N, C-alpha and C positions, 0 to 999 in steps of 0.2 A: 293427344298425348303428344310430349316432345321430351323424348328421354336424350339425355347428353351422355356418350361415352367419355371418362375420364380422358382416356388415351387419345380420344380423336378431341377433344376441346381445343377452344380458342385459348392459347396462353401468351404471356406477355412476362416480360423481365424488364422493369422499370429501372433497375440497378442490378449489377452483378451478383447473381445469389438470391436475389430478392423475386420470386415467381409467382406469376398469379394465373390462375385457370379458371375461367368462366363455365359456371356450372349452370345447371336448368333454372330457368327464370323466364320473366316476362317484364314489360314496361311498368307493371305494378311492382315487383321486387326482382332483385339478382341476388344470386350466391356468387363468391368467389373463394376459392381454395386458396392459401397461399403460404408459402414457406419464407423465412428471413434465416439469414446466417447470423452467428454469434456478433453482436454489436453492432449491427445494421438498424438503423433507424429512418422512418421515412421523415419526409419534411412536414415542418408544421404545416397544414393545410386545413381547409373547411368545404363543403359543400353542400348542396340543396338535400341530399336524402339522410334519413334517417340510417343510422348504423348500429348494427349489434356485432360485436367480435366476439367469437368463441374458440378458445384455446384448443387444440386438440392434443398437443405435446409441447414442452419446452416451456419457456418462461419469456413474457412480453410485458412492459411497463407501457401504460397507455397515458401520454402527460396532456394536460388541457392547460390553459391559461393560468388557472388557479388550483390544480390539483394533480396529482397522480396516483395510480393504482398498479399495482405489480399483479398480473393473472398467470396462474399455472394451470396445469391440464382439467379442463372442463370448467375453468372459469370464465365467464363473459362480462362484458361491458356494454351498455347502452349509449350512443352518442347522438344529440338532438341535432337536426338540421342546422346548419351554419355554425356549428360548435368547434373552433380551431381546436386541433389535436394532431398528436405524432405519436405513432407506434415504434419502440424498439425495444428488439432482443436484448435484453438486459442478463440472459442466462449464459451458459457455456455450451449449449448445445443448438444445433438447429431447431428453431420453434417452428411448428404448422397449426394452422386455424382455418376457421371458415369467417368471412365477412358474409353479413346480410346487409342488402341496402333496397330501403323504400323511398320513393319509386327507385326501381330497378335503373343501372346505369351500365354502360358500355367502358371497355378500356380507354375510348377518347378522354376521358377524365382526366388520363394520364399522359397520354400520347400528344394531347391537343395543349399539354401546358407549356411555357415557355420557362 
């Protein structure tokens, strides 16, 4: 067993107000809790990992090259490996969610980007 206390977990802030917290996981899968301020969008990006994004509160719009979907509380979306996407808080309040990745990944994905 490998418990991870939320308050002691590794935290990363790629942009001001966009906070990510690394939850329990492994090389096979990883979970990241996140919060995004209103109006914030990640850049368009892709990665080798499958991703499921689950919205816990607020509103997020997920854009791909050919589509967009707006998610609200408890909605989720699956993104295939290498599917270009960006995630924007299109609501008026802070959005909170959890991302699951398979295989697992670390914050190096963001910290090693140019």
